[in-house]
C-alpha positions in Angstrom: 0.0 0.0 0.0 1.3 3.4 -0.9 0.5 6.6 0.9 0.6 10.3 -0.1 0.2 13.5 1.8 -3.1 15.2 1.0 -2.8 18.9 0.9 -6.6 19.2 1.2 -7.1 16.8 4.2 -3.6 17.5 5.7 -3.0 13.9 6.4 -1.7 10.7 4.7 -4.2 9.0 2.4 -4.0 5.8 0.4 -2.6 6.2 -3.1 -1.4 4.2 -6.1 2.3 3.7 -6.7 2.3 6.3 -9.6 0.5 8.9 -7.5 2.7 8.3 -4.4 5.9 9.0 -6.4 4.5 11.9 -8.4 5.3 15.3 -6.8 2.4 17.6 -6.1 1.6 19.9 -9.0 2.8 17.4 -11.7 0.2 15.2 -13.2 1.0 11.7 -14.5 0.4 11.0 -18.2 -2.1 8.3 -17.5 -5.1 8.9 -15.2 -4.9 6.9 -12.0 -7.7 5.4 -10.0 -7.6 6.0 -6.2 -7.7 2.7 -4.2 -10.6 1.8 -2.0 -10.3 3.2 1.5 -8.7 0.7 3.9 -10.6 1.9 7.0 -13.9 2.4 5.3 -15.4 -1.0 6.2 -17.5 -1.7 9.3 -16.9 -5.4 9.5 -13.8 -6.7 11.4 -10.8 -8.1 9.6 -10.8 -11.9 9.3 -8.7 -13.8 11.7 -8.8 -11.2 14.5 -10.7 -11.7 17.8 -13.9 -9.6 17.8 -14.3 -9.4 21.5 -11.3 -7.6 23.0 -8.4 -6.4 20.7 -6.2 -5.5 23.7 -5.1 -8.7 25.5 -2.8 -7.1 28.2 -3.7 -5.8 31.6 -4.1 -2.2 32.5 -1.1 -1.1 34.6 -2.0 2.5 34.9 -3.9 2.3 38.3 -1.0 0.4 39.9 1.6 2.9 38.6 -0.6 5.8 39.8 -0.6 4.4 43.3 3.2 4.0 43.2 3.9 7.5 41.8 1.3 9.3 44.0 2.6 7.9 47.3 3.9 10.6 49.5 7.2 9.0 50.8 9.5 11.9 50.1 11.2 10.4 47.1 11.5 12.2 43.8 9.4 10.8 40.9 12.4 9.5 39.0 13.4 7.2 41.9 10.0 5.9 43.0 10.2 2.5 41.4 13.1 1.3 43.6 16.4 -0.4 42.8 16.3 -0.2 38.9 15.6 3.5 39.0 18.5 4.1 41.5 20.9 2.1 39.3 19.8 4.0 36.2 20.2 7.3 38.0 23.6 6.4 39.4 24.8 5.1 36.0 23.7 8.3 34.3 25.4 10.5 36.9 28.6 8.4 36.7 28.7 8.7 32.9 28.0 12.4 33.1 30.8 13.1 35.6 33.2 10.8 33.7 32.4 12.6 30.4 32.9 16.0 32.0 36.3 14.9 33.4 37.3 13.5 30.0 36.4 16.8 28.3 38.4 18.8 30.8 41.4 16.5 30.4 41.1 16.7 26.6 40.9 20.5 26.7 43.9 20.7 29.0 46.0 18.4 26.7 44.9 20.5 23.7 45.9 23.7 25.3 49.5 22.6 25.9 51.9 23.5 23.2 53.8 20.6 21.5 57.5 20.4 22.0 59.4 21.6 18.9 62.6 19.5 18.4 
């Protein structure tokens, strides 16, 4: 399936291969027929379950309880050990990168010995 940006509808619409690769303003030599809309049918696609398309559990209420707890921790550390490790790793890489940049600037500022 090919798509083309519609200047009228301001969104992507289905198109033929020739229409998708033709810049706007230039017309192809042969008239093209627009394909049938892919979302225009009301019947479900074959092979899909018709009862519930989302098979996972909703984790939002559990996460809301965790993040809205008033335990004095900042939001980015509320989920425990993995958040602490991610935060510490990020801080270590930031400090290490800053030190590396300062050392590189110091080395670059020293004149080379002319022999």
